[in-house]
C-alpha positions in Angstrom: 0.0 0.0 0.0 1.2 3.5 -0.6 3.0 5.3 2.2 1.6 8.2 4.2 2.0 11.9 3.5 5.3 12.3 5.4 7.1 10.2 2.9 6.4 12.6 0.0 9.2 11.2 -2.2 7.7 7.7 -2.1 4.2 9.1 -2.8 5.4 10.9 -5.9 7.1 7.8 -7.2 4.3 5.4 -6.4 0.9 7.1 -6.4 -0.8 3.8 -6.1 -0.2 0.1 -5.9 -2.2 -3.0 -6.8 -3.2 -4.9 -3.7 -4.2 -8.6 -3.9 -6.3 -10.3 -1.3 -6.9 -14.0 -0.5 -9.7 -13.9 -3.2 -8.9 -13.6 -6.9 -10.3 -10.1 -7.0 -7.6 -7.4 -7.0 -8.0 -3.8 -6.2 -5.9 -0.6 -6.6 -5.6 2.2 -4.0 -5.1 5.9 -4.7 -3.3 7.1 -1.6 -3.5 10.5 0.0 -6.0 12.2 -2.4 -6.6 15.9 -1.6 -10.3 17.0 -1.4 -10.6 20.8 -1.4 -13.3 22.2 0.8 -15.1 25.4 0.0 -13.1 27.4 2.6 -9.7 26.2 1.1 -9.0 23.5 3.7 -7.8 20.2 2.2 -9.1 16.9 3.5 -7.3 13.8 2.5 -8.7 10.5 1.4 -7.7 7.0 0.2 -9.6 5.7 -2.7 -10.1 2.0 -3.2 -10.9 1.0 -6.8 -11.5 -2.2 -8.8 -8.5 -3.0 -11.1 -8.9 -1.7 -14.6 -10.2 1.4 -16.3 -13.8 2.5 -15.9 -16.2 4.6 -14.0 -17.8 3.1 -10.9 -20.5 4.0 -8.4 -18.9 5.6 -5.3 -19.3 4.9 -1.6 -18.0 7.7 0.7 -17.0 7.0 4.3 -15.7 9.9 6.5 -14.0 9.0 9.7 -12.3 10.7 12.7 -10.5 7.4 13.5 -8.0 7.2 10.7 -8.4 6.0 7.2 -6.1 3.0 7.8 -8.0 1.8 10.8 -8.4 -2.0 10.8 -12.1 -2.9 10.1 -13.0 0.1 8.0 -9.9 -0.6 5.8 -11.1 -4.2 5.3 -14.6 -2.9 4.5 -13.2 -0.7 1.8 -11.3 -3.6 0.2 -14.5 -5.7 0.1 -16.6 -3.0 -1.6 -13.9 -2.4 -4.2 -13.9 -6.1 -4.9 -17.6 -5.8 -5.6 -17.2 -3.1 -8.1 -17.4 0.1 -6.1 -15.1 3.1 -5.8 -14.7 3.5 -2.0 -13.6 6.9 -0.7 -12.3 6.8 2.9 -11.5 10.3 4.2 -10.1 11.7 7.4 -12.5 14.4 8.7 -11.3 17.9 9.3 -8.5 18.2 11.8 -8.0 14.4 12.2 -5.0 12.4 11.1 -3.8 13.6 7.6 -6.6 16.2 7.0 -6.0 19.9 7.4 -8.0 22.2 9.7 -9.0 22.2 13.3 -10.8 19.3 14.9 -14.1 20.3 16.5 -16.4 17.3 16.8 -19.7 17.6 14.9 -19.4 21.2 13.8 -18.0 21.0 10.2 -19.5 17.7 9.0 -22.4 19.1 7.0 -20.5 21.3 4.6 -17.5 19.1 4.5 -19.7 16.1 3.8 -21.5 17.9 0.9 -18.3 19.0 -0.6 -16.8 15.5 -0.4 -19.9 13.9 -2.1 -19.8 16.3 -5.0 -16.0 15.9 -5.3 -16.4 12.2 -5.5 -19.0 12.5 -8.2 -16.7 14.5 -10.4 -13.7 12.2 -10.4 -12.6 10.3 -13.5 -13.1 7.0 -11.8 -16.7 7.9 -10.8 -19.9 7.4 -12.7 -21.5 10.3 -10.7 -23.6 8.1 -8.4 -22.7 8.4 -4.7 -23.8 6.7 -1.5 -22.7 7.2 2.1 -21.5 4.4 4.3 -20.4 3.8 7.9 -21.5 3.5 11.5 -21.4 5.5 14.8 -19.6 8.8 14.1 -19.3 7.6 10.5 -23.1 7.3 10.5 -23.7 10.7 12.1 -21.7 12.4 9.3 -23.9 10.7 6.8 -27.0 12.4 8.2 -25.0 15.7 8.4 -24.2 15.6 4.7 -27.6 14.3 3.6 -29.4 17.3 5.2 -27.5 19.5 2.7 -29.2 17.7 -0.2 -26.1 17.1 -2.3 -27.3 16.5 -5.9 -25.1 13.5 -6.5 -26.2 11.6 -3.4 -28.5 8.7 -4.1 -28.7 6.9 -0.7 -27.2 6.5 2.8 -27.0 3.7 5.3 -26.3 5.2 8.8 -25.6 2.4 11.2 -25.8 2.8 15.1 -25.8 6.6 14.5 -27.0 9.7 16.3 -29.5 12.0 14.6 -29.4 14.7 17.3 -26.1 15.1 19.1 -27.7 16.7 22.2 -30.8 14.5 22.4 -29.4 11.1 21.7 -25.6 11.4 22.0 -24.6 13.8 24.7 -27.6 13.3 26.9 -30.6 11.1 27.4 -33.6 13.1 28.8 -31.1 15.9 29.6 -28.9 13.7 31.8 -25.3 13.8 30.8 -23.8 10.6 29.5 -20.7 10.9 31.6 -18.7 7.7 31.0 -19.2 7.8 27.2 -18.7 11.6 26.8 -15.6 11.6 29.0 -14.1 8.5 27.5 -14.7 9.5 23.9 -14.4 13.3 24.2 -11.6 13.8 26.7 -9.6 10.5 26.9 -9.6 9.4 23.3 -10.5 12.3 20.9 -9.2 15.6 22.2 -6.5 16.0 19.5 -5.6 15.0 16.0 -5.2 11.2 16.6 -7.2 8.8 18.7 -5.6 8.0 22.0 -5.9 4.6 23.7 -8.3 4.2 26.5 -6.7 1.2 28.2 -4.6 3.3 30.6 -7.6 4.4 32.6 -8.8 0.8 33.1 -5.5 -1.1 33.3 -4.6 -2.7 36.6 -1.1 -1.2 36.5 -2.3 2.4 36.0 -1.8 4.7 39.0 -5.0 5.1 41.1 -5.1 8.9 40.2 -5.6 8.0 36.5 -8.2 5.3 36.7 -11.8 5.9 35.8 -12.9 4.9 39.3 -11.0 7.9 40.5 -11.6 10.3 37.6 -15.3 10.0 37.0 -16.5 10.8 40.5 -14.5 14.1 40.4 -16.5 17.2 41.1 -17.0 19.7 39.7 -17.5 18.2 36.2 -16.5 21.5 34.8 -12.8 20.9 35.3 -12.9 17.1 35.0 -10.9 17.2 31.8 -7.9 18.3 33.8 -7.9 14.9 35.6 -6.6 13.0 32.6 -6.0 15.4 29.7 -4.1 17.8 32.0 -5.5 20.8 30.0 -8.8 22.3 29.2 -10.5 20.4 26.4 -12.5 23.1 24.6 -15.3 21.0 23.1 -15.9 19.1 26.3 -16.3 22.4 28.2 -18.6 23.7 25.5 -20.8 20.6 25.9 -21.1 21.3 29.6 -21.7 25.0 29.1 -24.6 24.3 26.7 -26.6 22.1 29.1 -30.0 22.5 27.4 -31.1 22.1 23.7 -30.1 25.6 22.7 -28.9 27.1 19.4 -25.5 25.6 19.8 -27.1 22.2 19.5 -29.8 23.1 17.0 -27.1 24.0 14.5 -26.0 20.4 14.3 -29.3 18.5 14.8 -30.3 16.3 11.8 -33.7 15.5 13.3 -34.8 19.1 12.6 -33.7 18.9 9.0 -35.0 15.5 7.7 -37.2 17.1 5.1 -34.0 18.1 3.3 -32.9 14.4 3.0 -34.3 13.6 -0.4 -33.1 10.0 -0.8 -33.9 6.7 0.9 -32.0 6.0 4.1 -31.5 2.6 5.8 -30.8 2.8 9.6 -29.6 -0.1 11.7 -29.1 -0.4 15.4 -29.3 -2.5 18.5 -31.8 -2.6 21.4 -28.8 -2.0 23.8 -26.9 0.5 21.7 -26.1 3.9 23.1 -27.6 5.5 19.9 -30.9 3.5 19.8 -33.0 6.7 19.8 -31.0 8.0 16.9 -31.6 4.7 14.9 -35.4 4.9 15.6 -35.8 8.7 15.1 -33.9 8.6 11.9 -36.3 6.0 10.5 -39.5 7.5 11.8 -38.4 11.0 10.8 -37.7 9.9 7.2 -41.0 8.0 7.0 -42.9 11.1 8.1 -40.8 14.0 6.8 -38.3 12.7 4.2 -37.8 15.2 1.4 -39.4 13.1 -1.4 -42.1 10.5 -1.7 -39.5 7.9 -2.6 -37.4 8.7 0.4 -40.4 8.4 2.7 -41.7 5.2 1.1 -38.4 3.3 0.8 -36.5 4.2 3.9 -35.9 1.2 6.2 -34.7 0.1 9.6 -33.3 -3.1 11.2 -32.8 -3.5 15.0 -31.2 -6.5 16.6 -30.5 -7.7 20.2 -27.1 -6.0 19.9 -25.0 -3.2 21.3 -22.9 -1.1 19.0 -22.8 -3.8 16.3 -24.3 -7.2 15.4 -23.7 -10.2 17.7 -25.2 -13.4 18.8 -24.4 -13.0 22.5 -24.5 -9.6 24.2 -24.2 -8.8 27.9 -25.0 -12.0 29.7 -27.5 -13.4 27.2 -27.1 -15.6 24.2 -29.9 -14.9 21.9 -29.4 -17.9 19.6 -27.9 -18.5 16.2 -30.4 -16.3 14.3 -29.6 -13.2 16.3 -26.4 -12.3 14.5 -26.6 -10.7 11.0 -24.1 -10.0 8.3 -24.8 -6.3 7.7 -22.3 -6.1 4.9 -24.5 -8.3 2.8 -27.5 -6.2 3.7 -25.7 -3.0 2.8 -24.4 -4.6 -0.4 -27.9 -5.4 -1.6 -29.0 -1.8 -0.7 -26.2 -0.1 -2.6 -26.4 -2.5 -5.5 -30.1 -1.4 -5.9 -29.7 2.3 -5.5 -26.2 2.8 -7.1 -26.1 0.0 -9.6 -29.8 -0.3 -10.5 -30.0 -4.0 -9.6 -33.7 -5.0 -9.2 -33.1 -7.2 -6.2 -36.4 -6.3 -4.5 -35.0 -4.6 -1.4 -36.9 -1.5 -2.2 -40.2 -3.5 -2.0 -39.5 -5.3 1.3 -41.3 -4.3 4.4 -39.7 -1.2 5.9 -38.9 -2.6 9.3 -37.2 -5.7 10.6 -36.7 -6.3 14.3 -35.5 -9.0 16.6 -37.9 -10.2 19.4 -35.9 -11.1 22.5 -37.5 -13.9 24.5 -38.9 -15.6 21.4 -35.5 -15.0 19.7 -37.1 -14.4 16.3 -36.8 -11.9 13.5 -40.0 -10.4 12.1 -40.9 -7.7 9.5 -43.4 -4.9 10.2 -45.0 -2.1 8.2 -44.0 0.8 10.4 -42.9 2.1 13.9 -44.9 1.9 16.0 -46.2 -1.4 14.6 -49.7 -1.1 13.1 -52.3 -2.3 15.5 -50.2 -1.8 18.6 -52.2 -1.6 21.9 -50.5 0.9 24.1 -51.3 -0.6 27.5 -50.7 1.0 30.9 -49.3 -1.1 33.8 -49.7 0.7 37.1 -47.5 0.9 40.1 -48.8 0.1 43.6 -47.5 -1.0 46.9 -48.1 -1.2 50.7 -45.7 1.7 51.1 -42.5 -0.4 51.0 -41.4 -1.0 47.4 -37.7 -0.6 48.3 -35.6 -3.5 46.9 -36.9 -6.6 45.0 -37.9 -8.0 48.4 -40.4 -5.1 49.0 -44.1 -5.0 48.3 -44.1 -3.1 45.0 -46.6 -4.4 42.5 -47.2 -3.9 38.8 -50.5 -4.6 37.2 -53.3 -3.6 34.8 -55.5 -2.4 37.6 -55.5 1.2 39.0 -53.4 1.6 42.2 -54.8 0.6 45.5 -53.2 0.5 49.0 -50.5 2.9 50.1 -50.4 6.2 48.2 -46.6 6.5 47.9 -43.1 5.0 48.2 -40.1 6.9 49.3 -36.3 6.5 49.2 -33.2 8.7 49.8 -30.9 9.4 46.9 -27.4 10.1 48.0 -25.1 11.3 45.2 -22.1 10.1 47.2 -23.5 6.6 47.1 -25.2 6.3 43.6 -26.8 3.2 42.1 -24.1 1.7 39.9 -24.5 1.1 36.2 -25.2 -2.6 35.4 -25.6 -3.1 31.7 -27.9 -1.0 29.6 -27.5 1.2 26.5 -23.8 2.1 26.3 -20.8 1.4 24.1 -17.3 1.8 23.0 -15.0 0.7 25.8 -16.4 2.9 28.5 -15.7 1.6 32.0 -19.3 0.1 32.2 -20.3 -3.0 30.3 -23.4 -2.6 28.2 -26.2 -5.0 27.3 -28.7 -7.2 29.2 -27.3 -8.0 32.6 -28.8 -9.3 35.8 -30.2 -6.4 37.8 -30.6 -8.2 41.1 -27.5 -6.6 42.6 -29.0 -3.1 41.9 -32.5 -4.2 43.0 -31.1 -5.1 46.5 -30.4 -1.4 47.2 -32.8 0.5 49.5 -32.7 3.5 47.0 -34.2 1.4 44.3 -38.0 0.9 44.1 -39.1 -2.3 42.5 -42.5 -3.1 41.1 -43.2 -6.6 39.8 -46.1 -8.3 38.2 -47.6 -11.7 38.9 -46.0 -14.6 36.9 -47.6 -14.5 33.5 -49.8 -17.4 32.5 -49.6 -16.6 28.8 -46.9 -15.0 26.8 -47.0 -11.2 26.3 -45.3 -9.6 23.3 -44.2 -6.0 23.3 -42.6 -4.2 20.4 -42.4 -0.4 20.0 -41.8 2.8 22.0 -41.9 2.5 25.8 -42.8 5.5 28.1 -43.1 6.0 31.8 -45.7 8.3 33.3 -44.3 9.2 36.7 -45.9 11.3 39.4 -43.2 12.2 41.9 -41.7 14.8 44.2 -38.3 15.6 45.7 -37.2 17.9 48.5 -34.5 19.5 46.3 -34.5 21.9 43.3 -33.6 19.2 40.8 -33.0 15.5 40.6 -33.1 12.6 38.1 -35.6 9.8 37.6 -34.0 6.6 36.2 -36.4 3.9 35.0 -35.7 0.3 33.8 -38.1 -2.2 32.2 -37.0 -5.7 33.3 -38.0 -9.2 32.2 -37.7 -11.4 35.4 -37.0 -15.1 34.5 -38.4 -17.9 36.7 -34.9 -18.5 38.1 -34.8 -14.8 39.3 -32.5 -13.5 36.5 -33.6 -9.9 36.0 -32.9 -8.9 32.4 -33.1 -5.2 31.6 -34.7 -4.7 28.2 -35.3 -0.9 28.1 -34.3 2.2 30.1 -34.9 5.9 30.3 -33.8 8.8 32.4 -35.1 12.3 32.8 -33.4 15.3 34.5 -36.3 16.8 36.3 -35.5 20.4 35.3 -36.3 19.3 31.7 -39.8 18.0 32.4 -41.3 20.7 30.1 -38.8 20.0 27.3 -35.1 19.7 26.7 -35.0 23.4 25.6 -37.1 24.6 28.6 -35.2 24.4 31.9 -37.2 25.0 35.1 -36.2 24.0 38.6 -38.6 22.3 41.0 -40.4 23.5 44.1 -39.4 21.4 47.1 -41.8 18.5 47.8 -44.2 19.7 45.1 -45.6 16.7 43.1 -45.0 16.9 39.3 -45.9 14.8 36.3 -42.8 13.4 34.4 -43.0 11.8 31.0 -39.9 9.7 30.5 -38.9 8.4 27.1 -37.5 4.8 27.3 -36.7 4.5 23.6 -38.1 1.1 22.7 -37.7 -2.6 22.6 -39.1 -5.9 21.2 -39.5 -8.7 23.8 -41.7 -11.6 24.5 -42.4 -12.1 28.2 -42.8 -15.9 28.3 -45.2 -17.8 30.6 -43.8 -17.9 34.1 -41.9 -14.7 33.6 -42.7 -11.4 35.4 -42.7 -7.8 34.2 -40.8 -5.4 36.4 -40.2 -1.7 36.7 -37.2 -0.4 38.6 -37.1 3.3 39.7 -34.2 5.2 41.2 -32.3 8.5 40.7 -28.9 7.5 39.5 -27.1 5.2 37.1 -23.4 6.0 37.6 -21.1 6.3 35.8 -23.1 5.9 32.7 -24.8 9.2 33.7 -23.4 11.9 35.8 -24.8 12.2 39.3 -27.4 14.9 39.8 -26.2 16.8 42.8 -29.8 17.8 43.7 -28.7 21.4 44.2 -30.2 22.9 41.1 -26.7 24.2 40.0 -25.8 24.3 36.3 -24.3 21.2 34.7 -20.7 20.9 35.8 -20.8 23.7 38.4 -21.5 21.8 41.6 -18.5 21.0 43.8 -20.8 19.7 46.5 -23.9 17.5 46.6 -26.8 17.0 48.9 -29.0 14.0 49.5 -32.6 14.1 48.3 -35.7 12.5 49.8 -37.7 11.1 46.8 -41.4 10.4 46.7 -43.1 8.3 44.1 -46.9 8.6 44.0 -49.5 6.0 42.9 -53.0 7.3 43.7 -56.3 7.5 41.8 -55.5 11.0 40.6 -51.7 10.5 40.2 -51.4 6.9 38.9 -47.8 6.3 38.0 -47.6 3.8 35.2 -45.5 2.4 32.4 -47.0 2.2 28.9 -46.1 -0.9 27.0 -46.6 -1.4 23.2 -48.5 -4.8 23.2 -48.5 -6.6 19.9 -49.5 -10.1 18.7 -46.9 -12.7 19.4 -44.3 -13.1 16.7 
């Protein structure tokens, strides 16, 4: 392969090499190709091509992780072997590309300019698609909202559609372990730094995540490992609500400008699950053309940040894993090569039902015919821990009017599984919640054992009536499938920072001990509760370090150097019936 930019003499002598793989298909690579942006900055890309003259449909991947990163590099080879020109570009300010690195801020214009550059090249037939996952999926949305004329399709996998709403925060609560690990430890400068130092046994205690993440105030937390102020991290903390800073880079507000079909893919336990769902539903409702609305699709598996058979502590069986390369290849073959392979006529949605461990197609999200069914909380006043008297059922609450617990930020409920990713110090996925449910600051509401199976598939929401004696706090909700042997498998989760109860762009602190209604988005799931299983809802006020600890003071994000304990009250009365709403569907 051609050498990097620093070896200019070699580059000039050998602008490309032919690269043979194990298969008979050979490819050629054009190394270090300059792509001029509208402001004069040059971004550099490697171009993978089939051997021989010709013009080819183009796939564009834009990455902050380096164009020669293993995995993406192998993907580029495979697409070139299937007749595509594959452009893999370092985004602005990363690795070989010029300019300053500022996450998210330049990807729309740079993406547009790169798509149109690719369409004009002598090896291009002018038909361009976008490819990649995670940040590489986010930049697809950014470019597509600019309506580049040469773009025919995109396939954003495990990608955010709103950096504030489904990357930086969930329900306004700051995703501490991910944002710190990605934004401060790994991505502050031009190249990606390793994260292992902060989890390695031999690292000094002062540099381990267990020491760094509890640090207060968050506002200078970057100094704990980066040893200097990380500008973008401090900007994230400064802009704690959904303000203009975030609106400028939100794709969910611009989906009417995406004029081509988009195929999203994600996992029930991925950190960007909301982005996967919102991208699909947004395109179905507001895509910029009738074709884009009709033909956009989504697939969601029992995965985290990529396909797998086993995730967390659960093996979902041999059907669970999927080869997304083959799915993407069919998609691109249709939209960029004109192959009539029928993918445009398939049902728009394919989801994996946990419990039953089956894939099924559907016509939309929510699924047509869904019965949104409330399950109400009740107790005798002692729902604390799984051994308490918390009950979950179809009937309106009876018995005690409330449950209470004390949330102490100095002793937060620990993260056990859930929606996370990417080497953060907390393991994602379905994991046994029994250790968390043994805590007195966790309220647990459990149904009777089911006599018949109950299938749910779709968005999940919690309607919570609650009060706190502080000016602000968090409400953390988990939906749990309790197996007959006691294994408590988390299947959906949501959190709401109380000050955002009127909207993520409308902050308002609470009045002490005043009951409020909180509507908590729990993204969604697809699960079959089997006979003998129980449905459970867990409620607490922390999930650390996946989310930062609310100090209960009402201070701005990152400002509190001190915390206070909060006395929390959950209400379940006739006029304040706290309940979870489950999307009940026919069994798959």
